[in-house]
C-alpha positions as CSV (number, residue, x, y, z in Angstrom):
1,X,-33.7,-10.1,10.1
2,X,-30.1,-11.0,9.2
3,X,-27.3,-9.6,11.4
4,X,-25.7,-7.8,8.4
5,X,-29.0,-6.0,7.6
6,X,-29.2,-4.6,11.2
7,X,-25.7,-3.1,11.0
8,X,-25.3,0.4,9.6
9,X,-22.1,0.4,7.5
10,X,-19.7,3.1,8.6
11,X,-17.1,3.5,5.8
12,X,-15.2,6.3,7.7
13,X,-13.1,3.7,9.7
14,X,-12.2,1.8,6.6
15,X,-11.2,5.0,4.8
16,X,-9.1,5.9,7.9
17,X,-7.3,2.6,7.7
18,X,-6.5,3.1,4.0
19,X,-5.1,6.6,4.8
20,X,-2.4,5.1,7.0
21,X,1.0,4.9,5.3
22,X,3.3,2.9,7.5
23,X,3.2,-0.1,9.8
24,X,3.9,2.2,12.7
25,X,1.0,4.5,11.8
26,X,-1.2,1.4,11.6
27,X,0.0,0.1,15.0
28,X,-0.7,3.5,16.7
29,X,-4.2,3.7,15.2
30,X,-5.0,0.1,16.3
31,X,-3.7,0.8,19.8
32,X,-6.0,3.9,20.0
33,X,-9.0,2.1,18.4
34,X,-8.8,-1.3,20.2
35,X,-8.1,-2.8,23.6
36,X,-4.9,-4.8,24.0
37,X,-7.1,-7.9,24.3
38,X,-8.8,-7.1,21.0
39,X,-5.5,-6.5,19.2
40,X,-4.1,-9.8,20.5
41,X,-7.2,-11.7,19.4
42,X,-7.0,-10.2,15.9
43,X,-3.2,-10.9,15.7
44,X,-3.9,-14.5,16.8
45,X,-6.7,-15.0,14.2
46,X,-4.5,-13.6,11.5
47,X,-1.6,-15.9,12.5
48,X,-4.0,-18.8,12.4
49,X,-5.3,-17.8,9.0
50,X,-1.7,-17.7,7.7
51,X,-0.9,-21.1,9.0
52,X,-4.1,-22.6,7.7
53,X,-3.3,-21.0,4.3
54,X,0.1,-22.7,4.5
55,X,-1.6,-26.0,5.0
56,X,-0.8,-26.7,8.7
57,X,-3.2,-28.9,10.6
58,X,-5.2,-27.9,13.6
59,X,-3.0,-29.6,16.2
60,X,0.1,-27.9,14.9
61,X,-1.6,-24.5,14.8
62,X,-2.9,-25.0,18.4
63,X,0.6,-25.8,19.5
64,X,2.2,-22.9,17.6
65,X,-0.4,-20.2,18.4
66,X,-2.2,-21.3,21.6
67,X,-5.5,-20.8,19.7
68,X,-8.4,-23.0,20.6
69,X,-9.9,-25.5,18.0
70,X,-13.0,-23.2,18.0
71,X,-11.0,-20.2,16.9
72,X,-9.1,-22.2,14.3
73,X,-12.4,-23.6,13.0
74,X,-14.0,-20.1,12.9
75,X,-11.0,-18.7,10.9
76,X,-11.0,-21.7,8.6
77,X,-14.7,-21.1,7.8
78,X,-13.8,-17.5,7.0
79,X,-11.0,-18.7,4.7
80,X,-13.3,-21.1,3.0
81,X,-16.6,-19.3,2.8
82,X,-15.9,-15.7,3.9
83,X,-15.8,-12.5,1.9
84,X,-12.3,-13.2,0.5
85,X,-10.4,-10.6,2.5
86,X,-7.8,-13.1,3.8
87,X,-7.1,-14.1,0.2
88,X,-6.7,-10.5,-0.9
89,X,-4.2,-9.8,1.9
90,X,-2.2,-13.0,1.4
91,X,-2.0,-12.3,-2.4
92,X,-0.8,-8.7,-1.8
93,X,1.7,-9.8,0.8
94,X,3.1,-12.4,-1.5
95,X,3.4,-9.8,-4.3
96,X,5.1,-7.4,-2.0
97,X,7.5,-10.1,-0.9
98,X,8.3,-11.1,-4.5
99,X,8.9,-7.4,-5.5
100,X,11.2,-6.9,-2.5
101,X,13.1,-10.0,-3.6
102,X,13.5,-8.8,-7.1
103,X,14.7,-5.4,-6.0
104,X,17.5,-7.1,-4.0
105,X,18.8,-8.9,-7.1
């Protein structure tokens, strides 16, 4: 039996995340939901994903983030063969950055 088949999907948490409106609300929710160690691990993985997406090599990412090569490799697999979540987020962040730049002009 595949791992994903054993897991019962609970959409309530994802709906709760979508209900958050500010970065501060998100931070508070994550602090209540996760341990500090879990938050730090997710932040590190996200930073690794950003750097991989920017084209940095493993050694530079290890130096910059302190992530192990195993973590970098795992994140890289997600970027290459995952569900596409990182790509969605990176595209949306880029759009928001571009919109913010246009509003300043």
